[in-house]
N, C-alpha and C positions, 0 to 999 in steps of 0.2 A: 291211538298210536300203539303199535305192537312193541314188545320188549326188544325186538331186534333192531329197532330204529335208533337206539342210543349210540350206535357206532358213528352216526353222522355228527355227533357233538364232541367226539374225541379225535385227537390227531397225534400223529407220531412226530410232527415237525416241532423243533425247539424254537424256531425263530432265528433271525439273522445274528443277533448279538450273542446268544448262547453258542451258536455254531462257530462264530469267529473266536470266541473264548476258548473253545475246545481245540481249534486249529492252532491258536497261539501257544498253547501248552503241549503241542505235539512234540514227540521226540525226534521227528524227522525235520532236518534243516530246511529242505525245499518247501515242505508244507508250511513251516513256520514263516518263511519269507513270503510266500504267496498270501498268507493270512495278514501279514503286516501291510502288504500292498493293497489288499482289500480294505483294510482299516483306513489307510491313507486316502483311497479312492472315495470311500464313504464320507470321510471328513471333508474332502475337497468339494463334494456336491452339497454340503451343508447338513449332513446327518450328524446327530450327537452320538459320538462313540467314546465319550469321556469315561463311561463305566468300565471300559477296558484298560484304563490307565495302568493299573498294577500289572496286568498280563503283558502289555506292550513293553513296560519298563523291564520286565524279566528277560525280554529278548535282547537287551543291550549287551549281555555277556556273550559276545560272538567275535570271531575273527573276520567275518564277512563284512567288508567295507560298505557294500551296497545296503545290506540290512541295517547296519549301524546308522547310516545316513537317514534311512526311512524312520527309524525309531527316534532319532534326534529331531526330525521334522515334526513328528507327532508331539514330542515333549514341548517344543517351542509353542505349539498351538494351544496345548491344554494345561501347561504348567501354572498359568495364572489362575485358572479355575480350580486347580487341585494343588495348591502350594505345599500342603503337608505331605502329600504323596510324592511331590517332585523332589523332596529331600532324599528320597530313596535312591535317586539317580546320581547323587553327588559323588559317592565313592567311585562309581564307574567313570564319571567325568575326570576326577582327580587322577585316577589310574590311567585313563586314556591320554591325559595330558603329558604322561611320561612314557608313552608307547614308543617303541623304536621307529615306527612308521611316521614320518613327518605329516602325512596327510591326516592321520588319525589325531595327532597332537593338535593340528590346526583346527580340525573339525570339532574337537572337544571344547577348545577355548572359544571358538566362534559361537557354538551353541549355548554355552554358559552365558555369553554376553547377550544373546538374544532372549534368554529367559528372564523377563523383567520381574523377578520375585526377590524381595529384600533378603529373605532367608538364604537364598542361594548366593546372593551377592557376596556375603561374608566368605563363602568357600571359594569364590572365584579369584581372590587376590593372590594367593600363593601360586596357583598354576599360571596365572597371567604374568606374575613376576618372572617366573622361569621362562615362559614362552617369549617374553620380550627380549630375552638374552639368549634365545635358542640358537644353535649352530646353523639351522636351516633357514634361509631367507623367507621361504613360504610361510613358515610358522611365525616369524617375526612380523611379516607384513599383516598377517591375520590378527595378531595380538595388538598391533598398533590401532587398528580400527576398533577392536574390542575396548580399548581404553576410552574412546569417545562414547561408546555405548554405556560403559560403566559410569562415566561422568554425568551422563544424562539421568542415570538412576540415583547416584549418590556422589555428588561433587566433592563433598568433604572427605569421603573415603579415598578418592583418587588423589587429592592433595596431600592427605596425611601419609599415604603409603609411598609417596614420591614417584607416582606413575608419570606425572607431567615432565619431571626432569628426565626420566628414562626415555620418554617420547621425544623430547628435544634432542637427546643424544642420538636417536635413530636418524636424525637428519644428516648426521655424518656417516651413516652406514655405507658400506661399499656396494650395496645392492640397490639399483635405482628403483625397483618396485617397492622396497621397504621405505625408501626416502619419500616416494610419492604418497604412500599410505600414511606415513607419519605426518606429512604436510596436511593431507586431507583431514586427519583426525584432529590436529591442532587447530585448523581453520574452523572446524565444526564446534570445538570446545570454546574457541574465542567468541563465536556467535552467541553462545549461551552464557557467557561470563561477563560480569560487569567490570572486571579487572583486566589489565593488559596481560595476556598470557603468551601469545605468539608474536614476537617482534623479530623481524629479520635484521640481522646485523651484517656488516661487510663480510664476516667470516662465514655465516650461514648462506649468504648470497652466493659466494663462490661455490659452495657445496651444491646448492640447488641448480645453478647454471650448468655444473658438470653433469649432474644426474639427468638434466633435461633431455640430453641427446639420446639417452638409452632407455628412458621410461616408455611404458605403453602409452597409447594415444590419450587415454583418460588420465593416466598419471601425469602426462604433460599438461593437461588442462588444469589439474589441481595445482601443479607447481607454478604455471604461468599466472593463475589467479592470485596465488600467494605473492608472487613477485610484483604483480601490478600494484600491490599496496605498499611497496617499498619506495621510499623517496631518496633518490641518489644525492650524495653530498655535493657533487659539482657536475659540470658539463662533461668532464672527461669520464667520470664513472658512468654517467648516463649513456655516453657513446659506446662504452665497453659493453654495457648490458644489452643495448640495442643490437650491437654486432653479433652477440651470442644468440640472441632470440630471433633475428631475421630469418635464418634457415627454416624456422617453423612455419613461415608463410607458405612454403611449398608443400605442406602436409596435405594428405588426401582427406583428413577428417575436418569437417567444417568448424567444429567446436574448437579444435586446436588453432585453426587459422584466425578465428575471431578473437580468441584469447591472446594470441600473439599480437594482433592488431591493437587490442586494448593496451597491452603492455607497452608497445612501441609509442602509441599516442601519449601515454602517461609520461614516458621518459623524454619525448620530443619537447615537452614544455621547458626542460632544463637545457636542451642543446642550443648553443649559441651560433653554431656554424650554419649559415643559410644554405650553403652547397650541400651539406649533409642532410639537412631537412628536406631539400628538394629531391635528393636521391632517394630518401626513405619514402617520400610520397609516391615517387615513380615505382618503387618496389612493392608498395602496398596495393597499387591499382590492379595488376593482373590477378592476384588471388581473390580479391573482392569480386572482380568480373566473373571469375570462374564459378563462384558460388551461384551465379544466376543461370547456370546451365543444369542445376540440380532439379529435384522434384519441386512442384509448386509450393508445397508447405515450407521447404527449406528456403526457396526463393523469397517467400514472404518474410521469414525471420531475417534473412540476409538483408533484404530491402529496408526493413525497419531499423536495423543497425546502421546500414549505409546512410539512411536519412539523418541519423545523428552525426555520423562522421563527416558528411559534407557540410553540415552546419558549422562544424569546428574547423575543418580543413577542406574547403571546396576544391583546392588545387589538386587533390589526390585523384579525383575522377573528372576533372574539368575537360579532358580530351576524350572521355569515354561515354559521352552522352548517348551515342547511338545504341549502346547495349541496353539502355533503358527504354528504347522504343517498344511499344506494346505489340505482341504477336496476336494473331487472330484467335489462337487457342489458349491464350493466357486466361486463368480464372479472373473474375472481376476484382477480387481482393488484391491480386498481384498488379493488375492494371492501375488500380487507384493509387497504389503505393509508388508505382513507376512514375505516374503523373506528378506526384509531390516532388520526387527527386529531380525530374526534368525541369520543374519550375525553379528549384534551388540552383541547378547547374546552368540555367539559361543565361546567356551573355550576349553582348553585341556581336560577337564573332559567330555564334551558332544560332541566333534567333530565327533566321530564315528557315533553317532545317526544322527547328522546333515548331514554328507556326504551321508549316506544311503538315507535320504530324498531327498537331492539335486539330487542324481543319479536317483532316481525314477522320479523326476520332469522332468529330461532331456529327458525322453521318452514320455512325454505328447504330445498332438496334437497341442496345442497352441504355435505357433512359438515364439512369443515375450516372453512368459513365459519360454519356454525352454532356450532361449538365456540368460535370466536373471538368470536362475538357474545355467547354466554353468559358467556365469560370477561370480556368488556367490561363487562357488567352488574356483575360482582363488582368490577372495577377502579374503576368509578364509585362503588360503595358505599364502597370504601376511601378514595377521594379526597375524597368529600363527606359530612361527618358528618350533615348534616341530611337527606340523601337516602338514607341507608343503609336505613332501614325500608322505603321504597318499592321500593328495589332488591331487598330480600329477598322482598317480596311478589311481585314479578315472577318471581323465581327459583322460589318455591314453586308459582306457577301453571304454570311450565314443567315442574316435577317431576311435577305431576299429569297431564300429557299422556302420561306413561309411555314416551316415546321413549328408548331405552336410552342412546345417547351424549349426549343432552341432560341426562338425570338425572345421569350420571357427571360431566359437566363442571360441573354446578350444585353437586354435592357438593364438588368440588375448590375452587371459588371460595368456597363458604360456609365451608369450613375457614379460608381466609384472612380472611374477614370476622370469624369468631370471634376470630382472633388480633388483628385491628385493634380490635375492640370486645369485650373480655373481659367475661363476666358480664352481657351485655346481651340477646342474642337466643337464649338457650339453649332457649326454649320450642319452637323448631321442630325440636329433635332427634328428637322422636317421629315427626314426618313423614319425616325422613331415614331413620330405622331401618326404615320400611316398605319401603324400596327395597334392602335389604341383598342380597336374593337375585339382583338383576339386575346386581350389580357384577362385572365381569370384567376391567377394566383396572387395571394395577398402581397408577397414580397415584390413581385413584378409591378403590380399596380402602385404600391407605395413608392417604388423607384421612379416610375413614370410621373407620378404626381409631384414628387420632389423636383424632378427636372423642370416640369412646367412652372412650378412655383418659383424656383430659383432663377429661371430665365424668362419670367413673365413679360418683362419689358421688350424682349426680342421676339416673342411669339405673338403675332397679330391677334389670333383668335384664342388667346390663353383662357379668357373667361368662358368661352363656349366649351373648350376642352374640359375645364374643371367642372362646369355645370353638368356635363354628361356623367361624371362620377357622382355628383351630389344627389342625383335622382335616387340612388340606392344607398344613401348615407347610413340610414338606420340599420340596414342589413349587413353592412360591410364589417369585416373583422377590425379589432381595435387598432392594429398596426396601420391599416388604410385610413381609418377615421382620424387618427392623430395626425397623419401626414396631410390629409385633406384640410384639416383645421389650420395647420401651419401654412400650407400652400395658399389657402384662400386669404389669410391675413397678409401674406407677402404680396399677393396680387392687389389687394386693396391699398396697401401702402405704396406700391409702385404705380398703380393706375387708379387713383381715387375718384373714379367716375360712378355714374348711377348704377350700372350693371354690377360691378364688384361690390358696391355698397349694399345692394339688395342681397347678394350672395352671402356677404359676411354676416348680415343680420340673421339670415336663415340658418347658417352653419352654427353660429353662436347659440341660437335658440335651441337647435337640435342637440348640441353638445352639452348644454347646461340643464335643459328641462326633460328631454326625451331619453336620456341615457342613464344607465346605472353604473357606468365605468368611472371610478373615482379619478383615475389618471386623466381621462379625457375631460371630465367635468372641471377639474382643478386647472388644467391648462387653458380651457376656454374662459374661465373666470379671470385668470391672469391677463389673457389677451384683451378681454372686454374692458377691464379696469385701465389697462395701459392705453388702449385706443380712446377711451372716453375722457381720460384725465390729461394725457400728454402724448399726442400722436408722434411728436418728434422723438421722445424717449422710446416709444414703441419701435420706431425705425432703427434707432441705435441698437436695440436689443434683438429684434427679429431679423434685421438685415445686416447684422454685424458680419465682418469678414470671417469666414470659416477657416479653421486650421487645416492645413494641407495634410491629407492622410499619407501614410508611408507604407512601404512594402511589408506585407505580413507573412512572407514566406518563412522567415526565421522566428517562429512563434515562441520558442523556449527561452526562458530567462537564462542568462549565462551560467549562474550558479547551479540551476537545475540541470542544464546541459552537461556541465562538468561532472555532476553526480551520476547522470545516466551513462556518460562515457566511461566512468569508472566501473559501471555494471554491464558493460557490453557482453553479449553472449549469455545473458540471463533474461528471465521474464521481464525484468525492469526495462530493458532496452526494447522489448517488443511492445509492452504497454505504453512506453514513453512516460512512465510514472516512477518516482523514487520508491524503493522497496517498502519503506515504512507506511506508504499510503495504501498498500493492498495486502500486506502480510501481518500487520500488527494484530488484527482481530484473531487470525488463526493462531498466532503465537500465544495470545493471552487466554485462549479458550482452554478450559479444563476438561479432562475426560470425565465421563459419568461413571460412578462406581458400579461395581457388579451388583446383581440382584440381591445377593445374600447380605449386602451391607444395609439394605433398607430395613427400617424398624417394622415390627409386627403391625399389620393393618394397612401398610402401604404396598400396593401391588405394583411391582416394577413394570413399566411399559404400558399399562392399561388403566383407564379411569372412566368415570361417568361423563365428565365434561372437560373441555380443553383449558389450558392456561392461555393467557393473552400476552401480547408483546406490544410495546409502544412503537409507533412508527419510527423507523430509523434505528431501532434497537433490536436485538435478537437474543434469545437465550444462548448461553455459551455452547460452543460446538460439542457434539457428543460422538464418542466412538461406538456407541451402541447402535444397533440396527433400528431400534425404535426411536422415533423423533421425540426430543425432549418436550416439545410443545404439546404432546399428547398426554402428558402426565399432570394430573391435578392432585394436590394434597387434600385429603378429606378434612372437612371442618372438624375442629376439636375444641373443647372448652378451654378457656384461658387457664394455664397452670398457676398454681400458687407460687409466689416468688421464690420460696425456699426449695421447692421441688426441682430436681434436675429435669431439663427439657430435652426431649429426644431431638436429634439433629435432622429434622425432617427436611428443611430447606437446603441444608448442606448436602444431603443425599441427592436432592433434586438436581442441583447444578454442580455436583462433584467436588465439593470443598470440605475441609475438615476443621475450619475455625468455628467456635461455639456459636450457637444460635442464642440470642438474648431475648428473654421474655418481657412481658409488660410489667412496668412498675409505676411508681409515682412520677408525674411529669417534672421535668427540669425547666425552669423559666428561661426565656431567651428574649433579649431586647433587639431593637433594630428592625429594618424592613424585611419582608419575607424573601428568601433566596429565589433563584430562577425556577420556573415551573419545568419539571422533568417528566411528570406523568399528568397530562391534562385530564380534567374530569370527563371529557367526552370519550376518552380512551379507557379510563379507569372505572367505568360504570358508576360515576358520581364521586369517586375518590380522586382528589387532586393532591399530588405530592410535589412540593418545592424543596430543593436541597442544594447545598454546596459545601465544599470543604473550607474551614476557617482555622486560623491559628489564634490562640488566646493564652497568654501567660505561659508560653513555651510548650503548650499542649495542642495537638491537632484534634479538632472536633468535626463531626458531620452535622451541620445545621439543617434541621428538617422542619417542614411546616406542612401539617396534614389538614385538609379541608374535606368535610363530608357533605356533599350536596345530594346524596342518595336519600331514599325514604326509609332506610333501616339503620339500626345501631351497628357500628363496626367495632370489633374488639379482637383481642388475641393477636396483636401485631407482632410480626417477626421480620427480621432483616438479614440479608446475607450479601457478602461482597465476593465477587469472583476473583480468581488469581489476577494480580496486576503487577506492574513493573516494580512498585515499591512495597508490595505485600501488605497494603492497607487492609485492616480488618477491624471489626467491632471490638472495642476494648472494655465494654461495660453493657449494662442492660439498656434496651430501647424503652424509654419511659413515656409511653403514650397511653393515656387512660381511654376507656371506651368512648367512642365518638358518637354522640347523638346526631340525628339528622340536622343539618345546618350548622353544626359545631365545628370548631377547628382547634388544633393544638400545636404548640411549638416545643422543640426539644433540642438539646445539644448532645449528640452521641459521641462519647470519647472514642478515639481511634488509636490503634497500635500499628506499628510498622513491621515489615518483613515477616509476616505470618504465612502468607501464601504468595510467594514471588513467582511471577510467570517468566518462563525462559524467553530468549530472543531480545532484539533491540529494544531500548527503552521507548515507551510511548505513554500518552496521557490518558488512555482509555480506562475508565472505572465502570465496571458492569455491576449493577445493583439489582437484587431481587427482593421484593417485599410481599408478604402475604398477611391475610387476616383470616378469622374464622368463617367469614361470610362470603368471601370472594376467591377467585383463582389467584395464582401467583402472578404478580406484575413484574415485568423486566423493563429496565430502562438504563440508558447510558449517561454517565456523567463524565466530567473532564477533571483530571488532576492538574491543578495549577501548581507549578514547581515552586513558586515563591511561598506557598503555604508550608513547604517542607524546609525552608531556610532556617537553620538553627541560630540561636542567639550568640554563640561563640564563634561566629564566622569572620570576625575582624582579624586582619593580618597587619603586622607592622611592615613598614616599607622594605627593610632588608630581607625579611622572610618572603615577602611577595616577589621581590626580584629574584631571589635564589630559587623559589619554586617555579617561577616562569621560565628561568633558564634551564632548570633540570628537566622540564617536560620537553619531549621531542617536538620539532616544528610541525610534524604531521598532526599533532594534537590541537593545533590552532585552527579554529573555524571562524569565518567572518560572514556577516550578513548585514545588508542595509535594512534598517527598520523604517520603511518609507512612511508609515503612518504615525511615527513617534516624533515628538518635538521637545526640546529643552528650552523653556522660556526663561528660566533663571537657574544658574549653576547651583547657587547656595540652597534654594528651595528644593531643587531636584535631589541634592545630596541628603537634605533633611528628610524628604519623603521616602527615599530609598532606604535610609537608615531605619525608618519605622517598619520596613519590611525585611529587616535583617540583611540588607545589602549595604556593606560598609565602605566608606571612602578611604582609600589608601593615599592617593596623591592626585594632584591636578596640575595641568600646565597649559600654556597657550602655544598653538602651532599655526603661524600665519594668522588668519582671522577665525580659526576654529578653536574650540575648547576641547581638551582631552582629559577625560576622567578615568582614573584607575580604581577599580572597585574589587572587593572580595566578598564571597559568600561561601557557605558550607551547607551541604545536605547531610542527612544522617549517614552513619558509618564513616564519618570524617572525610568525605570526598570534597576537596576544595574546588571552588569555581573562581577563576581569575578572569576579570572582565575589563575590557578597555572600550570606552565610549568616546566617539569623535563626532562633534556636531557644531554647527553654527547656531548661536542662541537665537531662538525665535523662528528658525527655518526648519520645516519638516524634513525628515530623513536623517536618522541617527545611525552612524556606522558602528556596529557592535562586533568586537572581536572577543572570543572566549577561548581560554586554554584550561583544560581539565584532564586528569588521568584517563577519563573515559569520554573521548570526543563524541561518542554516539549520544551523549546527554545534551549536546549543543542545541539541537532543534527545540528541545523542551525549554532550555534556558532562554532562547530567543523569544519564544511565545510568552514566557513570564516577563521578560523585560519590556516587550511591547505592551503588555497589560499594565505594568507599573509606570510606563512613561506616557500613557494616554492623558 
């Protein structure tokens, strides 16, 4: 290579970052603005431009609003990774919060609220205090939302500085935008707080109703949602509220309409005038119908909400069934939902129209839709006595078209019709038997076999028909085998001749000797013993009169329905599930710490082998782009008890309570707790655990079993954020486990160390590791009665005074259907042992009423009323507490204690 070739190894280009750095420090404003735009563009596509933090912050000192916005956007994104440098921007924020331009004042306080860095939070308070009382409404409304953000970062600071009171004062603001944002902020704070913060009084009610007419559409949604939680004092107040809210039904925004409907439905419960209720139902119909002319996605959301509404108030849309008829171009998910609503609205008056529609749908090309349509005909027959014959005629017409899946679905629903109307429509059995050869689906076969067995005495060749199924008995699915077994026994009991006798012998032999299905085998043995010992008893059991089935179109429990109606226009009403069933995991998950928080030797995001998760459990959610389950802690020797242990597992799942090292074992008596990590999942390690209370202290009872071939040592444990902030309060004392060995321990627990935001729930996420295996995650359940403290007893006057002082809205009731009180005195004694104390008891007709008190940490009282008939299952439980969201947890605890 000649000396001149060295030029190919040198370059005059500095690279993108140095060029941007140079442009950011340019003396020309336009060049500086373009440079910031380039930085934002690079940041947006995922490039790391955090090294330019100081240079970008220097661009904040500008009069140009566009440039200032861009710099603030950059700050929000990188302040968390550069907290020390972010402090440099504080002076500019404080200065901008006093700028003559209200847009800049609002921008400054909004950005400071979005920068979730504790060091900056301290400097946010004074500017926020000023902005909450700013002359400009735009600044005030921005500051209101900022209070909610600050509460999420540091709730104690918000309460100490009086921001909550200032926020409540903003509800009386003369600007509707400010009122709406104040309501939105208070509602969000209330969701994350265990104490009642946002309670609407008659005074604030008037203010909110006044602001409702002038708010933006999303402001109206916030206000209506807040108002829906208000319980009117009497019918007159409810009528007044409804009158003020009714005009919102005409709004163009679907969310406003649904929120208004929710509000009106809540208040209608208190309205006594039947004429007014009828008029309100008429007024709600057109807006709901209008929602069905929107895009398919909005139609689906509307239909899911309407499904709930018609279960509670079917009269609202009783005359509008035609709008739910399916169009040829409707997506299948919309068609399915329309079918459900048509079944619910079907009545003797409109059944002919509905059946014509269903019959038309049964000839469509979409197989799932056709099946649902045929099943809908059957459901209408079960629901409407007078229309049953017409429904069966339609089903028979559909059977005659000989489309395989239509015929099979029709047989399934006719079996249900026979159960609903026994000894009424058996004349059609002959028609059904003609289709025997076409049946190939388990449910259809099982239905046909049930019909033959149930009406064997009316079918001349019943034994031949069943024999055709018996030929393939060993290959049939369990559902068909079970039905064949029962039908053959019925045939034998009704026609004890030689043919059925040989059949029953063959079936019982097949079901007991040739099968490995325990359900089938056990049922066959029971039948065999019954038939061999007492045939008359067998008749009484097998041929007993069946209970008549009922209409299943209103599937939801009334209490669940009321809860879902209170959440109309939210995901809850679309899923048809209460919010706590699908948001509790997300609420309790903790974010993963940044990479720099990891101890030396633990490389964030990468490892040699994965961690493992127990079925049904998962590692806590992570905000990092790298999955948590891809991080395994390296094996380390067990530390000496006196040496500080690095918080490896805490870093793994994003918590900060101390990791506890191995020490000397603590003895524990009694049976082992429930298995939470089976050995099949834990590579030979099995962990059983549960929370217990002993001598006023909460412990985590753990039982470790090692069925692996290696010694396991260096155990560490970690608890994720949870509703009660449960965390380890001492060392985990498990010695090295030899193969085949086991160890028990009681781990002391402390409360309120890592409290998860959101509604209370019983989820306790646990992570355990040792030096030889990956991290194991599993889920446990917090039993509320373990938290009941020993000083929870109330005297009768205090109980009465506390009960009256709590608002009626805080009273929640539930029927504990699986619970029973066999003796009042022994129940009181048993409950007292679990720190649930008797206050008073009385008789009401033939029922016993018990008044009880309990208390959970932080002095939250639980006032309980149990109503039951001694010895009869189903105990009515009413609970009143300052935090009504705690009620579902208490109901679970009471069900456990009353078993």
